[in-house]
N, CA, C and O atoms as a GROMACS GRO file, in nm:
protein
  552
    1MET      N    1  -2.489  -2.174  -2.319
    1MET     CA    2  -2.469  -2.115  -2.224
    1MET      C    3  -2.362  -2.021  -2.249
    1MET      O    4  -2.258  -2.068  -2.296
    2VAL      N    5  -2.368  -1.888  -2.224
    2VAL     CA    6  -2.282  -1.767  -2.272
    2VAL      C    7  -2.192  -1.785  -2.139
    2VAL      O    8  -2.223  -1.803  -2.021
    3GLU      N    9  -2.036  -1.769  -2.224
    3GLU     CA   10  -1.943  -1.777  -2.124
    3GLU      C   11  -1.908  -1.641  -2.080
    3GLU      O   12  -1.883  -1.569  -2.176
    4GLN      N   13  -1.897  -1.581  -1.960
    4GLN     CA   14  -1.887  -1.465  -1.883
    4GLN      C   15  -1.761  -1.413  -1.885
    4GLN      O   16  -1.678  -1.461  -1.808
    5GLN      N   17  -1.726  -1.305  -1.976
    5GLN     CA   18  -1.554  -1.270  -1.964
    5GLN      C   19  -1.540  -1.173  -1.813
    5GLN      O   20  -1.616  -1.084  -1.773
    6SER      N   21  -1.432  -1.219  -1.758
    6SER     CA   22  -1.410  -1.157  -1.639
    6SER      C   23  -1.352  -1.042  -1.676
    6SER      O   24  -1.278  -1.048  -1.775
    7LYS      N   25  -1.374  -0.894  -1.599
    7LYS     CA   26  -1.358  -0.787  -1.615
    7LYS      C   27  -1.181  -0.789  -1.604
    7LYS      O   28  -1.129  -0.887  -1.551
    8ILE      N   29  -1.098  -0.684  -1.653
    8ILE     CA   30  -0.947  -0.657  -1.662
    8ILE      C   31  -0.966  -0.592  -1.510
    8ILE      O   32  -1.052  -0.516  -1.466
    9ARG      N   33  -0.845  -0.654  -1.448
    9ARG     CA   34  -0.854  -0.565  -1.311
    9ARG      C   35  -0.711  -0.495  -1.325
    9ARG      O   36  -0.612  -0.565  -1.346
   10VAL      N   37  -0.703  -0.366  -1.313
   10VAL     CA   38  -0.572  -0.286  -1.314
   10VAL      C   39  -0.552  -0.219  -1.149
   10VAL      O   40  -0.627  -0.176  -1.062
   11LEU      N   41  -0.440  -0.235  -1.163
   11LEU     CA   42  -0.397  -0.149  -1.026
   11LEU      C   43  -0.305  -0.025  -1.080
   11LEU      O   44  -0.199  -0.042  -1.140
   12VAL      N   45  -0.354   0.083  -1.054
   12VAL     CA   46  -0.296   0.233  -1.080
   12VAL      C   47  -0.227   0.286  -0.967
   12VAL      O   48  -0.286   0.315  -0.863
   13ALA      N   49  -0.083   0.301  -0.987
   13ALA     CA   50  -0.004   0.324  -0.889
   13ALA      C   51   0.076   0.440  -0.894
   13ALA      O   52   0.119   0.457  -1.008
   14LYS      N   53   0.125   0.555  -0.788
   14LYS     CA   54   0.212   0.649  -0.797
   14LYS      C   55   0.332   0.620  -0.704
   14LYS      O   56   0.339   0.677  -0.595
   15PRO      N   57   0.430   0.530  -0.746
   15PRO     CA   58   0.544   0.508  -0.687
   15PRO      C   59   0.621   0.675  -0.653
   15PRO      O   60   0.597   0.786  -0.701
   16GLY      N   61   0.723   0.628  -0.545
   16GLY     CA   62   0.787   0.733  -0.504
   16GLY      C   63   0.703   0.862  -0.443
   16GLY      O   64   0.584   0.863  -0.411
   17LEU      N   65   0.794   0.968  -0.435
   17LEU     CA   66   0.739   1.100  -0.352
   17LEU      C   67   0.682   1.196  -0.422
   17LEU      O   68   0.694   1.314  -0.389
   18ASP      N   69   0.597   1.147  -0.548
   18ASP     CA   70   0.539   1.177  -0.632
   18ASP      C   71   0.410   1.268  -0.573
   18ASP      O   72   0.318   1.192  -0.544
   19GLY      N   73   0.383   1.386  -0.551
   19GLY     CA   74   0.261   1.400  -0.496
   19GLY      C   75   0.132   1.451  -0.603
   19GLY      O   76   0.015   1.467  -0.566
   20HIS      N   77   0.181   1.474  -0.744
   20HIS     CA   78   0.095   1.507  -0.845
   20HIS      C   79   0.023   1.361  -0.925
   20HIS      O   80   0.090   1.279  -0.989
   21ASP      N   81  -0.126   1.354  -0.902
   21ASP     CA   82  -0.181   1.246  -0.956
   21ASP      C   83  -0.297   1.284  -1.014
   21ASP      O   84  -0.405   1.229  -0.994
   22ARG      N   85  -0.279   1.376  -1.086
   22ARG     CA   86  -0.426   1.414  -1.179
   22ARG      C   87  -0.437   1.336  -1.316
   22ARG      O   88  -0.549   1.307  -1.357
   23GLY      N   89  -0.318   1.299  -1.393
   23GLY     CA   90  -0.277   1.215  -1.493
   23GLY      C   91  -0.311   1.060  -1.456
   23GLY      O   92  -0.346   0.973  -1.535
   24ALA      N   93  -0.294   1.049  -1.334
   24ALA     CA   94  -0.336   0.880  -1.270
   24ALA      C   95  -0.498   0.863  -1.259
   24ALA      O   96  -0.556   0.762  -1.299
   25LYS      N   97  -0.550   0.952  -1.212
   25LYS     CA   98  -0.678   0.956  -1.216
   25LYS      C   99  -0.761   0.980  -1.322
   25LYS      O  100  -0.878   0.942  -1.331
   26VAL      N  101  -0.690   1.050  -1.410
   26VAL     CA  102  -0.784   1.055  -1.562
   26VAL      C  103  -0.766   0.907  -1.602
   26VAL      O  104  -0.854   0.839  -1.654
   27ILE      N  105  -0.636   0.864  -1.571
   27ILE     CA  106  -0.629   0.709  -1.672
   27ILE      C  107  -0.695   0.612  -1.609
   27ILE      O  108  -0.725   0.507  -1.665
   28ALA      N  109  -0.730   0.646  -1.456
   28ALA     CA  110  -0.808   0.521  -1.382
   28ALA      C  111  -0.972   0.530  -1.399
   28ALA      O  112  -1.052   0.438  -1.384
   29ARG      N  113  -1.002   0.679  -1.437
   29ARG     CA  114  -1.162   0.678  -1.479
   29ARG      C  115  -1.180   0.640  -1.621
   29ARG      O  116  -1.287   0.586  -1.650
   30ALA      N  117  -1.086   0.660  -1.718
   30ALA     CA  118  -1.097   0.603  -1.844
   30ALA      C  119  -1.087   0.455  -1.869
   30ALA      O  120  -1.146   0.401  -1.963
   31LEU      N  121  -1.008   0.386  -1.780
   31LEU     CA  122  -1.004   0.236  -1.770
   31LEU      C  123  -1.108   0.175  -1.696
   31LEU      O  124  -1.130   0.055  -1.706
   32ARG      N  125  -1.185   0.264  -1.608
   32ARG     CA  126  -1.311   0.215  -1.555
   32ARG      C  127  -1.439   0.256  -1.637
   32ARG      O  128  -1.543   0.192  -1.621
   33ASP      N  129  -1.434   0.341  -1.707
   33ASP     CA  130  -1.545   0.377  -1.828
   33ASP      C  131  -1.519   0.285  -1.928
   33ASP      O  132  -1.624   0.252  -1.984
   34ALA      N  133  -1.418   0.230  -1.974
   34ALA     CA  134  -1.394   0.134  -2.074
   34ALA      C  135  -1.433  -0.035  -2.009
   34ALA      O  136  -1.426  -0.138  -2.076
   35GLY      N  137  -1.474  -0.027  -1.856
   35GLY     CA  138  -1.535  -0.156  -1.814
   35GLY      C  139  -1.411  -0.227  -1.744
   35GLY      O  140  -1.429  -0.349  -1.737
   36MET      N  141  -1.318  -0.196  -1.703
   36MET     CA  142  -1.206  -0.238  -1.635
   36MET      C  143  -1.242  -0.226  -1.482
   36MET      O  144  -1.302  -0.123  -1.451
   37GLU      N  145  -1.216  -0.309  -1.388
   37GLU     CA  146  -1.164  -0.288  -1.291
   37GLU      C  147  -1.076  -0.211  -1.212
   37GLU      O  148  -0.976  -0.281  -1.193
   38VAL      N  149  -1.062  -0.071  -1.143
   38VAL     CA  150  -0.968  -0.023  -1.123
   38VAL      C  151  -0.943   0.021  -0.970
   38VAL      O  152  -1.019   0.094  -0.906
   39ILE      N  153  -0.830  -0.032  -0.928
   39ILE     CA  154  -0.776  -0.009  -0.797
   39ILE      C  155  -0.681   0.063  -0.802
   39ILE      O  156  -0.579   0.024  -0.859
   40TYR      N  157  -0.690   0.226  -0.726
   40TYR     CA  158  -0.611   0.334  -0.702
   40TYR      C  159  -0.511   0.288  -0.585
   40TYR      O  160  -0.552   0.211  -0.498
   41THR      N  161  -0.415   0.323  -0.585
   41THR     CA  162  -0.358   0.327  -0.434
   41THR      C  163  -0.317   0.436  -0.403
   41THR      O  164  -0.246   0.440  -0.302
   42GLY      N  165  -0.337   0.532  -0.458
   42GLY     CA  166  -0.308   0.698  -0.419
   42GLY      C  167  -0.129   0.732  -0.414
   42GLY      O  168  -0.041   0.654  -0.451
   43ILE      N  169  -0.115   0.837  -0.372
   43ILE     CA  170   0.037   0.880  -0.390
   43ILE      C  171   0.110   0.814  -0.300
   43ILE      O  172   0.060   0.740  -0.216
   44ARG      N  173   0.258   0.841  -0.314
   44ARG     CA  174   0.361   0.800  -0.237
   44ARG      C  175   0.362   0.649  -0.196
   44ARG      O  176   0.362   0.605  -0.081
   45GLN      N  177   0.364   0.567  -0.332
   45GLN     CA  178   0.334   0.447  -0.267
   45GLN      C  179   0.497   0.351  -0.299
   45GLN      O  180   0.559   0.359  -0.404
   46THR      N  181   0.535   0.275  -0.190
   46THR     CA  182   0.686   0.225  -0.216
   46THR      C  183   0.646   0.084  -0.294
   46THR      O  184   0.537   0.028  -0.283
   47PRO      N  185   0.740   0.046  -0.361
   47PRO     CA  186   0.753  -0.070  -0.439
   47PRO      C  187   0.689  -0.157  -0.369
   47PRO      O  188   0.597  -0.214  -0.428
   48GLN      N  189   0.718  -0.200  -0.207
   48GLN     CA  190   0.670  -0.306  -0.183
   48GLN      C  191   0.528  -0.292  -0.139
   48GLN      O  192   0.476  -0.396  -0.096
   49MET      N  193   0.462  -0.197  -0.140
   49MET     CA  194   0.334  -0.142  -0.108
   49MET      C  195   0.257  -0.183  -0.261
   49MET      O  196   0.145  -0.234  -0.262
   50ILE      N  197   0.326  -0.156  -0.380
   50ILE     CA  198   0.229  -0.157  -0.509
   50ILE      C  199   0.240  -0.317  -0.523
   50ILE      O  200   0.134  -0.370  -0.556
   51VAL      N  201   0.360  -0.409  -0.503
   51VAL     CA  202   0.341  -0.532  -0.521
   51VAL      C  203   0.271  -0.600  -0.431
   51VAL      O  204   0.245  -0.718  -0.457
   52GLU      N  205   0.227  -0.544  -0.310
   52GLU     CA  206   0.161  -0.630  -0.204
   52GLU      C  207   0.018  -0.597  -0.244
   52GLU      O  208  -0.064  -0.688  -0.232
   53ALA      N  209  -0.026  -0.472  -0.292
   53ALA     CA  210  -0.180  -0.443  -0.303
   53ALA      C  211  -0.204  -0.524  -0.447
   53ALA      O  212  -0.316  -0.565  -0.477
   54ALA      N  213  -0.087  -0.543  -0.533
   54ALA     CA  214  -0.115  -0.628  -0.670
   54ALA      C  215  -0.145  -0.769  -0.648
   54ALA      O  216  -0.208  -0.842  -0.724
   55ALA      N  217  -0.090  -0.800  -0.536
   55ALA     CA  218  -0.080  -0.959  -0.529
   55ALA      C  219  -0.218  -0.952  -0.443
   55ALA      O  220  -0.305  -1.012  -0.506
   56GLN      N  221  -0.264  -0.902  -0.329
   56GLN     CA  222  -0.390  -0.893  -0.268
   56GLN      C  223  -0.513  -0.880  -0.386
   56GLN      O  224  -0.605  -0.962  -0.385
   57GLU      N  225  -0.507  -0.780  -0.480
   57GLU     CA  226  -0.614  -0.775  -0.570
   57GLU      C  227  -0.638  -0.848  -0.674
   57GLU      O  228  -0.740  -0.851  -0.742
   58ASP      N  229  -0.526  -0.918  -0.687
   58ASP     CA  230  -0.522  -1.033  -0.814
   58ASP      C  231  -0.514  -0.980  -0.926
   58ASP      O  232  -0.571  -1.041  -1.016
   59VAL      N  233  -0.447  -0.862  -0.960
   59VAL     CA  234  -0.473  -0.768  -1.079
   59VAL      C  235  -0.411  -0.850  -1.214
   59VAL      O  236  -0.339  -0.949  -1.201
   60ASP      N  237  -0.444  -0.802  -1.326
   60ASP     CA  238  -0.392  -0.854  -1.455
   60ASP      C  239  -0.305  -0.724  -1.485
   60ASP      O  240  -0.220  -0.762  -1.565
   61VAL      N  241  -0.290  -0.614  -1.464
   61VAL     CA  242  -0.193  -0.491  -1.487
   61VAL      C  243  -0.206  -0.423  -1.392
   61VAL      O  244  -0.301  -0.403  -1.316
   62ILE      N  245  -0.060  -0.368  -1.400
   62ILE     CA  246  -0.033  -0.261  -1.316
   62ILE      C  247   0.028  -0.148  -1.416
   62ILE      O  248   0.100  -0.156  -1.516
   63GLY      N  249  -0.018  -0.064  -1.363
   63GLY     CA  250  -0.003   0.101  -1.418
   63GLY      C  251   0.069   0.190  -1.335
   63GLY      O  252   0.010   0.232  -1.236
   64LEU      N  253   0.202   0.234  -1.360
   64LEU     CA  254   0.304   0.304  -1.275
   64LEU      C  255   0.271   0.463  -1.330
   64LEU      O  256   0.272   0.475  -1.453
   65SER      N  257   0.244   0.574  -1.257
   65SER     CA  258   0.251   0.704  -1.287
   65SER      C  259   0.358   0.751  -1.216
   65SER      O  260   0.364   0.741  -1.093
   66ILE      N  261   0.456   0.809  -1.295
   66ILE     CA  262   0.558   0.882  -1.235
   66ILE      C  263   0.601   0.992  -1.302
   66ILE      O  264   0.611   0.984  -1.424
   67LEU      N  265   0.637   1.127  -1.226
   67LEU     CA  266   0.666   1.245  -1.290
   67LEU      C  267   0.831   1.297  -1.252
   67LEU      O  268   0.906   1.379  -1.303
   68SER      N  269   0.843   1.199  -1.127
   68SER     CA  270   0.984   1.243  -1.027
   68SER      C  271   1.100   1.240  -1.075
   68SER      O  272   1.188   1.315  -1.033
   69GLY      N  273   1.122   1.138  -1.188
   69GLY     CA  274   1.236   1.096  -1.277
   69GLY      C  275   1.295   0.975  -1.183
   69GLY      O  276   1.398   0.915  -1.210
   70ALA      N  277   1.248   0.960  -1.118
   70ALA     CA  278   1.325   0.826  -0.998
   70ALA      C  279   1.280   0.678  -1.071
   70ALA      O  280   1.309   0.568  -1.023
   71HIS      N  281   1.205   0.699  -1.196
   71HIS     CA  282   1.177   0.544  -1.273
   71HIS      C  283   1.309   0.441  -1.268
   71HIS      O  284   1.298   0.324  -1.232
   72LEU      N  285   1.411   0.491  -1.301
   72LEU     CA  286   1.509   0.418  -1.318
   72LEU      C  287   1.564   0.329  -1.167
   72LEU      O  288   1.620   0.219  -1.163
   73GLU      N  289   1.534   0.402  -1.075
   73GLU     CA  290   1.550   0.368  -0.938
   73GLU      C  291   1.459   0.258  -0.872
   73GLU      O  292   1.496   0.154  -0.817
   74ILE      N  293   1.296   0.320  -0.896
   74ILE     CA  294   1.188   0.248  -0.858
   74ILE      C  295   1.156   0.127  -0.912
   74ILE      O  296   1.153   0.022  -0.849
   75PHE      N  297   1.130   0.139  -1.040
   75PHE     CA  298   1.072   0.009  -1.118
   75PHE      C  299   1.151  -0.106  -1.086
   75PHE      O  300   1.094  -0.209  -1.049
   76PRO      N  301   1.282  -0.100  -1.095
   76PRO     CA  302   1.345  -0.249  -1.090
   76PRO      C  303   1.313  -0.303  -0.959
   76PRO      O  304   1.330  -0.424  -0.941
   77GLU      N  305   1.271  -0.230  -0.865
   77GLU     CA  306   1.219  -0.287  -0.716
   77GLU      C  307   1.079  -0.342  -0.743
   77GLU      O  308   1.042  -0.445  -0.687
   78ILE      N  309   1.013  -0.286  -0.813
   78ILE     CA  310   0.854  -0.351  -0.828
   78ILE      C  311   0.890  -0.463  -0.926
   78ILE      O  312   0.821  -0.564  -0.911
   79VAL      N  313   0.983  -0.469  -1.025
   79VAL     CA  314   0.983  -0.589  -1.119
   79VAL      C  315   1.027  -0.699  -1.030
   79VAL      O  316   0.950  -0.791  -1.004
   80THR      N  317   1.157  -0.693  -0.978
   80THR     CA  318   1.202  -0.771  -0.857
   80THR      C  319   1.080  -0.820  -0.772
   80THR      O  320   1.046  -0.938  -0.778
   81GLY      N  321   1.012  -0.724  -0.690
   81GLY     CA  322   0.932  -0.775  -0.623
   81GLY      C  323   0.800  -0.868  -0.689
   81GLY      O  324   0.748  -0.968  -0.640
   82LEU      N  325   0.770  -0.807  -0.803
   82LEU     CA  326   0.651  -0.920  -0.892
   82LEU      C  327   0.729  -1.050  -0.888
   82LEU      O  328   0.696  -1.143  -0.815
   83LYS      N  329   0.823  -1.053  -0.961
   83LYS     CA  330   0.909  -1.202  -0.998
   83LYS      C  331   0.917  -1.273  -0.852
   83LYS      O  332   0.885  -1.392  -0.850
   84GLU      N  333   0.950  -1.222  -0.750
   84GLU     CA  334   0.959  -1.289  -0.636
   84GLU      C  335   0.848  -1.328  -0.581
   84GLU      O  336   0.853  -1.416  -0.495
   85ASN      N  337   0.739  -1.278  -0.615
   85ASN     CA  338   0.593  -1.314  -0.580
   85ASN      C  339   0.512  -1.393  -0.683
   85ASN      O  340   0.389  -1.397  -0.683
   86GLY      N  341   0.602  -1.462  -0.782
   86GLY     CA  342   0.515  -1.530  -0.900
   86GLY      C  343   0.430  -1.485  -0.962
   86GLY      O  344   0.327  -1.549  -0.984
   87MET      N  345   0.452  -1.346  -1.014
   87MET     CA  346   0.356  -1.269  -1.078
   87MET      C  347   0.427  -1.204  -1.194
   87MET      O  348   0.432  -1.082  -1.205
   88ASP      N  349   0.485  -1.293  -1.286
   88ASP     CA  350   0.563  -1.275  -1.392
   88ASP      C  351   0.447  -1.232  -1.501
   88ASP      O  352   0.489  -1.164  -1.594
   89ASP      N  353   0.337  -1.256  -1.501
   89ASP     CA  354   0.235  -1.253  -1.596
   89ASP      C  355   0.162  -1.157  -1.561
   89ASP      O  356   0.051  -1.174  -1.613
   90VAL      N  357   0.165  -1.043  -1.485
   90VAL     CA  358   0.110  -0.923  -1.478
   90VAL      C  359   0.170  -0.818  -1.585
   90VAL      O  360   0.289  -0.792  -1.607
   91LEU      N  361   0.073  -0.774  -1.635
   91LEU     CA  362   0.150  -0.684  -1.749
   91LEU      C  363   0.170  -0.530  -1.691
   91LEU      O  364   0.076  -0.463  -1.648
   92LEU      N  365   0.281  -0.494  -1.695
   92LEU     CA  366   0.354  -0.389  -1.621
   92LEU      C  367   0.382  -0.284  -1.732
   92LEU      O  368   0.471  -0.295  -1.817
   93LEU      N  369   0.278  -0.161  -1.716
   93LEU     CA  370   0.290  -0.041  -1.776
   93LEU      C  371   0.336   0.089  -1.728
   93LEU      O  372   0.283   0.111  -1.619
   94ALA      N  373   0.423   0.196  -1.771
   94ALA     CA  374   0.434   0.309  -1.714
   94ALA      C  375   0.361   0.450  -1.782
   94ALA      O  376   0.322   0.448  -1.898
   95GLY      N  377   0.352   0.538  -1.719
   95GLY     CA  378   0.307   0.657  -1.799
   95GLY      C  379   0.395   0.774  -1.720
   95GLY      O  380   0.469   0.757  -1.623
   96GLY      N  381   0.368   0.885  -1.785
   96GLY     CA  382   0.424   1.008  -1.704
   96GLY      C  383   0.521   1.063  -1.764
   96GLY      O  384   0.518   1.064  -1.888
   97ILE      N  385   0.641   1.127  -1.691
   97ILE     CA  386   0.738   1.194  -1.775
   97ILE      C  387   0.862   1.095  -1.768
   97ILE      O  388   0.923   1.079  -1.662
   98ILE      N  389   0.890   1.042  -1.864
   98ILE     CA  390   0.987   0.944  -1.883
   98ILE      C  391   1.073   0.952  -2.002
   98ILE      O  392   1.025   0.918  -2.111
   99PRO      N  393   1.203   0.996  -1.992
   99PRO     CA  394   1.268   1.056  -2.142
   99PRO      C  395   1.280   0.909  -2.223
   99PRO      O  396   1.296   0.798  -2.171
  100LEU      N  397   1.270   0.937  -2.349
  100LEU     CA  398   1.263   0.853  -2.443
  100LEU      C  399   1.399   0.795  -2.435
  100LEU      O  400   1.386   0.682  -2.481
  101GLU      N  401   1.509   0.810  -2.405
  101GLU     CA  402   1.635   0.722  -2.372
  101GLU      C  403   1.630   0.612  -2.261
  101GLU      O  404   1.699   0.511  -2.267
  102ASP      N  405   1.550   0.637  -2.169
  102ASP     CA  406   1.522   0.540  -2.068
  102ASP      C  407   1.387   0.418  -2.153
  102ASP      O  408   1.388   0.309  -2.096
  103HIS      N  409   1.316   0.423  -2.230
  103HIS     CA  410   1.202   0.349  -2.246
  103HIS      C  411   1.264   0.232  -2.313
  103HIS      O  412   1.188   0.136  -2.305
  104GLU      N  413   1.374   0.202  -2.378
  104GLU     CA  414   1.427   0.068  -2.391
  104GLU      C  415   1.467   0.022  -2.279
  104GLU      O  416   1.404  -0.076  -2.239
  105PRO      N  417   1.600   0.081  -2.176
  105PRO     CA  418   1.606  -0.012  -2.069
  105PRO      C  419   1.493  -0.029  -1.977
  105PRO      O  420   1.522  -0.108  -1.888
  106LEU      N  421   1.377   0.016  -1.968
  106LEU     CA  422   1.253  -0.037  -1.907
  106LEU      C  423   1.177  -0.108  -1.954
  106LEU      O  424   1.092  -0.157  -1.879
  107LYS      N  425   1.176  -0.143  -2.108
  107LYS     CA  426   1.141  -0.248  -2.172
  107LYS      C  427   1.225  -0.370  -2.124
  107LYS      O  428   1.174  -0.465  -2.065
  108LYS      N  429   1.347  -0.361  -2.152
  108LYS     CA  430   1.416  -0.468  -2.116
  108LYS      C  431   1.385  -0.529  -1.988
  108LYS      O  432   1.387  -0.650  -1.962
  109MET      N  433   1.354  -0.432  -1.909
  109MET     CA  434   1.354  -0.467  -1.781
  109MET      C  435   1.209  -0.534  -1.739
  109MET      O  436   1.185  -0.585  -1.630
  110GLY      N  437   1.132  -0.526  -1.832
  110GLY     CA  438   0.982  -0.585  -1.802
  110GLY      C  439   0.880  -0.519  -1.824
  110GLY      O  440   0.770  -0.574  -1.818
  111LEU      N  441   0.893  -0.398  -1.852
  111LEU     CA  442   0.789  -0.308  -1.863
  111LEU      C  443   0.699  -0.327  -2.013
  111LEU      O  444   0.770  -0.302  -2.111
  112SER      N  445   0.586  -0.358  -2.038
  112SER     CA  446   0.521  -0.339  -2.171
  112SER      C  447   0.505  -0.241  -2.240
  112SER      O  448   0.504  -0.262  -2.361
  113ALA      N  449   0.492  -0.137  -2.205
  113ALA     CA  450   0.464  -0.002  -2.265
  113ALA      C  451   0.504   0.114  -2.164
  113ALA      O  452   0.499   0.126  -2.042
  114ILE      N  453   0.549   0.197  -2.271
  114ILE     CA  454   0.554   0.340  -2.186
  114ILE      C  455   0.470   0.461  -2.234
  114ILE      O  456   0.496   0.497  -2.349
  115PHE      N  457   0.380   0.526  -2.172
  115PHE     CA  458   0.290   0.624  -2.234
  115PHE      C  459   0.323   0.753  -2.185
  115PHE      O  460   0.324   0.775  -2.064
  116GLY      N  461   0.352   0.844  -2.271
  116GLY     CA  462   0.397   1.000  -2.221
  116GLY      C  463   0.276   1.091  -2.212
  116GLY      O  464   0.160   1.062  -2.242
  117PRO      N  465   0.320   1.203  -2.167
  117PRO     CA  466   0.200   1.302  -2.175
  117PRO      C  467   0.148   1.320  -2.300
  117PRO      O  468   0.226   1.303  -2.393
  118GLY      N  469  -0.002   1.359  -2.335
  118GLY     CA  470  -0.056   1.362  -2.441
  118GLY      C  471  -0.106   1.221  -2.535
  118GLY      O  472  -0.180   1.219  -2.633
  119THR      N  473  -0.043   1.115  -2.470
  119THR     CA  474  -0.121   0.983  -2.514
  119THR      C  475  -0.294   0.968  -2.501
  119THR      O  476  -0.360   0.985  -2.398
  120SER      N  477  -0.331   0.942  -2.596
  120SER     CA  478  -0.519   0.920  -2.594
  120SER      C  479  -0.530   0.797  -2.494
  120SER      O  480  -0.464   0.693  -2.498
  121THR      N  481  -0.634   0.836  -2.397
  121THR     CA  482  -0.670   0.722  -2.324
  121THR      C  483  -0.732   0.622  -2.386
  121THR      O  484  -0.757   0.523  -2.317
  122LYS      N  485  -0.774   0.621  -2.527
  122LYS     CA  486  -0.842   0.527  -2.600
  122LYS      C  487  -0.722   0.456  -2.649
  122LYS      O  488  -0.745   0.336  -2.662
  123ASP      N  489  -0.602   0.490  -2.679
  123ASP     CA  490  -0.480   0.430  -2.714
  123ASP      C  491  -0.449   0.333  -2.580
  123ASP      O  492  -0.422   0.215  -2.603
  124ILE      N  493  -0.454   0.375  -2.449
  124ILE     CA  494  -0.415   0.303  -2.347
  124ILE      C  495  -0.514   0.201  -2.308
  124ILE      O  496  -0.490   0.085  -2.274
  125VAL      N  497  -0.605   0.246  -2.315
  125VAL     CA  498  -0.734   0.111  -2.330
  125VAL      C  499  -0.710   0.003  -2.426
  125VAL      O  500  -0.696  -0.115  -2.395
  126LYS      N  501  -0.707   0.047  -2.535
  126LYS     CA  502  -0.687  -0.037  -2.667
  126LYS      C  503  -0.562  -0.125  -2.630
  126LYS      O  504  -0.578  -0.245  -2.613
  127PHE      N  505  -0.455  -0.074  -2.620
  127PHE     CA  506  -0.322  -0.148  -2.570
  127PHE      C  507  -0.373  -0.254  -2.443
  127PHE      O  508  -0.364  -0.373  -2.474
  128ILE      N  509  -0.413  -0.232  -2.332
  128ILE     CA  510  -0.436  -0.305  -2.212
  128ILE      C  511  -0.561  -0.445  -2.260
  128ILE      O  512  -0.559  -0.563  -2.222
  129GLN      N  513  -0.637  -0.391  -2.331
  129GLN     CA  514  -0.708  -0.490  -2.368
  129GLN      C  515  -0.669  -0.587  -2.468
  129GLN      O  516  -0.715  -0.701  -2.464
  130ASP      N  517  -0.587  -0.550  -2.561
  130ASP     CA  518  -0.534  -0.621  -2.688
  130ASP      C  519  -0.384  -0.709  -2.586
  130ASP      O  520  -0.347  -0.824  -2.609
  131ALA      N  521  -0.339  -0.643  -2.507
  131ALA     CA  522  -0.223  -0.732  -2.447
  131ALA      C  523  -0.300  -0.813  -2.334
  131ALA      O  524  -0.219  -0.900  -2.303
  132VAL      N  525  -0.402  -0.828  -2.263
  132VAL     CA  526  -0.439  -0.923  -2.178
  132VAL      C  527  -0.515  -1.014  -2.266
  132VAL      O  528  -0.504  -1.134  -2.240
  133LYS      N  529  -0.597  -0.977  -2.376
  133LYS     CA  530  -0.643  -1.084  -2.470
  133LYS      C  531  -0.545  -1.165  -2.520
  133LYS      O  532  -0.577  -1.282  -2.538
  134GLU      N  533  -0.404  -1.123  -2.554
  134GLU     CA  534  -0.298  -1.190  -2.593
  134GLU      C  535  -0.240  -1.305  -2.527
  134GLU      O  536  -0.202  -1.415  -2.566
  135ARG      N  537  -0.246  -1.231  -2.382
  135ARG     CA  538  -0.180  -1.333  -2.290
  135ARG      C  539  -0.285  -1.435  -2.238
  135ARG      O  540  -0.246  -1.547  -2.205
  136SER      N  541  -0.398  -1.406  -2.232
  136SER     CA  542  -0.478  -1.512  -2.194
  136SER      C  543  -0.508  -1.616  -2.281
  136SER      O  544  -0.557  -1.722  -2.243
  137SER      N  545  -0.472  -1.581  -2.434
  137SER     CA  546  -0.488  -1.686  -2.524
  137SER      C  547  -0.355  -1.789  -2.566
  137SER      O  548  -0.348  -1.874  -2.654
  138THR      N  549  -0.238  -1.738  -2.446
  138THR     CA  550  -0.113  -1.818  -2.465
  138THR      C  551  -0.142  -1.934  -2.364
  138THR      O  552  -0.060  -2.025  -2.349
   0.00000   0.00000   0.00000
């Protein structure tokens, strides 16, 4: 009997007051085309809404897309919410306009990767596949 591998479940969210979501939609489609189940929450999501959606959907990955510059204020609330809900095993990624000097503090906070403008969707897909595979083997 062949073991059926479950699809990677990814929540794509736009935290804060950011109203531009073309990049998030491009990523969502690329992940879906790669065989992942994608839940897109839409724009203007609060940290609490993102954590609740991730818990309800039992996701493996959360991808946060932000352009507003509020990542150092918003992302800690999401990390705290995930910890409070026992979701430390969820892979947390970010993309958008995030200055290089903020990458290290975000990674220390718990983000696994930060993808900037121009990152190949193939690179993002591969990163997620490899990271989820690695986490499931440990």
